[in-house]
N, C-alpha and C positions, 0 to 999 in steps of 0.2 A: 489767242490759244496754243498757240506752239511755243510762247512763251512759259505759258503758266505750265505747260505739260513738262518745260524741259525742268522749271523749280520743283515740281513734283517726282522728277527723274532723280534729280541731287538728292532730294529728300528722301526719298525711298532708298536708293544707295547708300547714304549716311546710316540707315536704321540697318540696312543689311549689312556694315560693315561693322557694328558693334559686336564685338565679343557677348556671348548670349553668357558666359558666367558674370563680365559686369553690371550685365542688368539684373540678376537675379541678388536680392538682397537677406541678407541673413539678420533675421529680428532678436537672434540671442544677446544676451549683453553677459559681456567675458567677465571674469572674477574679481577685476581690479575696479570697472563701472558698476558690479556688483555691490560689492563693498561698501564703494564711494554713496552709491547713493541709498545703502541701507545704514548708514553712517548715523547716529542718534537716535535711532529706531530702536523698536522692543527686537527679542529674537522670536517672540511667538505673536499670533494673531488675538484680539481678542472681541472681533469681531463673531465668532460661533461662539465666546466662553458664556457662562448662565452667567443671570445679573448676579444671583449672590457671592459667586465667587470674584467677583468685581469689585463688587460692594465691599467684602471682606479683607480684599489684597489692599483696598485704598484704606480701610481704619488701620489695618496694621502697618501701612505708609504714613499714615499721621499718627500713628501712637510712636514708632519709632522716632519722628522727629520731636513728640513732646520728649520722649528719651535723651535724646541730644540736648536738647535745653534745658533739663534738670542736668544732665551731665554734660555739661558743653565742651567734649575733647575730638570729637569729629566734627572740620571746621567745614566741609565742603556741601552735607549732608541738604541742608536748605537752600543754599543757592544752585545745586546743581538740579536739583529733584523739588523744585517749587510748586507748592498749591497753595489755593485760599481757606480752605475748609478748616485748618487750624483758625487762623485768626478771623473768622465769620462763626466759629461757633462761640470760642474767647470773648470776641466783641457782645456779643448776643449775650451769654449768662453773665455778665459784668454787667450789660447797661440794664438786664431783668434786675440784679440785686439793687445796684444803684438807683434805681429810679422812686420817686417818690421817697428820697430820705430827707430833702430841706426841711420840711415843715409839715409833718403828717395830720397835724389837726388842723390846717385851713384845707378845707374843702376845693378849693378853687384850682388848690396844686394835685393835678395827677401825675406828675412824674415825667411827662411827656419831655419838657428839657434834659433832666438827666440822661434818659435812656437815646437820645439823639446825640448829648454831648460824647458818649464814648465813642460813636461811631465816627463822627467828625474830627476829634483828636487824631484817631487813628490814621484814617486817610490824611488829613490835612498833615499830620508827622511824617508820614511816610512820605509825602510830597515835599517836605522841607527835607528831610533828611537825605532823599534821593536828590534834589537839585542842590542841596551844598555838596555830596560827595561828588556829581558833574564837575561845578566849580571847582573843587579843589583834584579835580583830574579822575578820580575813581572812575570803573570800570563795572558800575550793577545797572540794572535794571530797576522799573518803577515795580513791579510785579514781586521781582526778588527782596526788593526793601519791605515792602508791605508785607510779604510772608514770612521774614525774618523778626522784623517789631512785630507782628501779630502773635507769632509763636512763642515768643521772649514773652510776652504777657502773660505767661504761664506761671511766674512765681508770683506778679501781684496779685493775679485772680485765686493762686491757694490761700494769700495771705488775706485777701478778702473773704474768704469764707472763714480763714480762722478769727478776723475780726469780727465776721458776723455772729458768730457763736459767741462769743466773748460779750456783746452788745445783749446777750438774750439775760444775763443776769444784772440785777442794779448797779448803775455805772458808778466811777468813783476817779480820784486823781490816778491811782495805781494803775488801776485798768486803761484808763486813758494812754500811760506812759509804755503799757505793755503792747496796747494798740499799735503805738506809735512804734516801735521796736519792732514787731512785725514788719509792716508796713516798709520800713525803712530796710529791713533784711530783703522783703522783696524786689523793693527798687536797686539793692545792689547788685542782686544775682539776675533780674532781667536786665539791668545796663551791660555786667561782666558777660551775661550769654551773649547778648545781641553783638557786644564786641568782638566776642570771640568769632563771630561768622562773617561779619563785615570788617573786619581789621585789615582782612588780607586785601580787602578791594579795594583800600585806599593808598596812596603814594604814601611811601615809608616817613618821609620828613614833614607830614601835613597830619597825621592821627590825630593828634591834641585837636585840632580846630573840625575833626569830622565825628570826635565823641562829645561834644557841646548840644548839639542837636538830639543827639540820640539821650543823654542825659537829663534836658528840660524834659522831651516828651514822655520820658518815663517818672520823672519828677512829677508831673501834673497827674498821671494818671494814679502815681501810689497817694498824693495829695487827694486825689479823692475817693481812695480809700479810708486816708485815716480821718476824713470828715465827714464821711459815711456815717448816720445816726440813724438811731429804730424811730 
């Protein structure tokens, strides 16, 4: 008992010897730590924001990305603030138009494979492009690749709409050539826009190797547009 009491007294003396100013803590965060903690975070809180404002803000962001695809001058918008709304909308839209384009006279064809082809091509193509970029030493993530490749489908989607309008009239060789030219314009435009966004993420001496899978990706999509019939 004497030994235990001695230990307790030593422990008690140690507590009483501590300066109370050292015991008290300050839960406030300094300006440097606060700026580091909020790095990359928005300057405003969206928790109390109305749903309408949130939807409108997202729609404006998607519209700005579509504008940057049509006029690919600013190179970091799709990579810095990536999202999957644009790719989802374009993939669904193109898949709905392309479905049932093979042989509509055959009642057993419900257009299912064509609807799934667009989604499979986009996701598998994005994986191939991202893997190729990583092997070449690039610094782009999978979702950034999907965002860029998906948004840059806009020219091919516009070409698909125009070709669909041309298909309303009776087809001939001249109209086929016209649809071919329109699809090729969409193909070149989409490839150029995607390279404008992805070019800086590739090593300077290996950009030519990074172009090939992107070229092949949009070529397959454009071929689906050209082969689309009523």
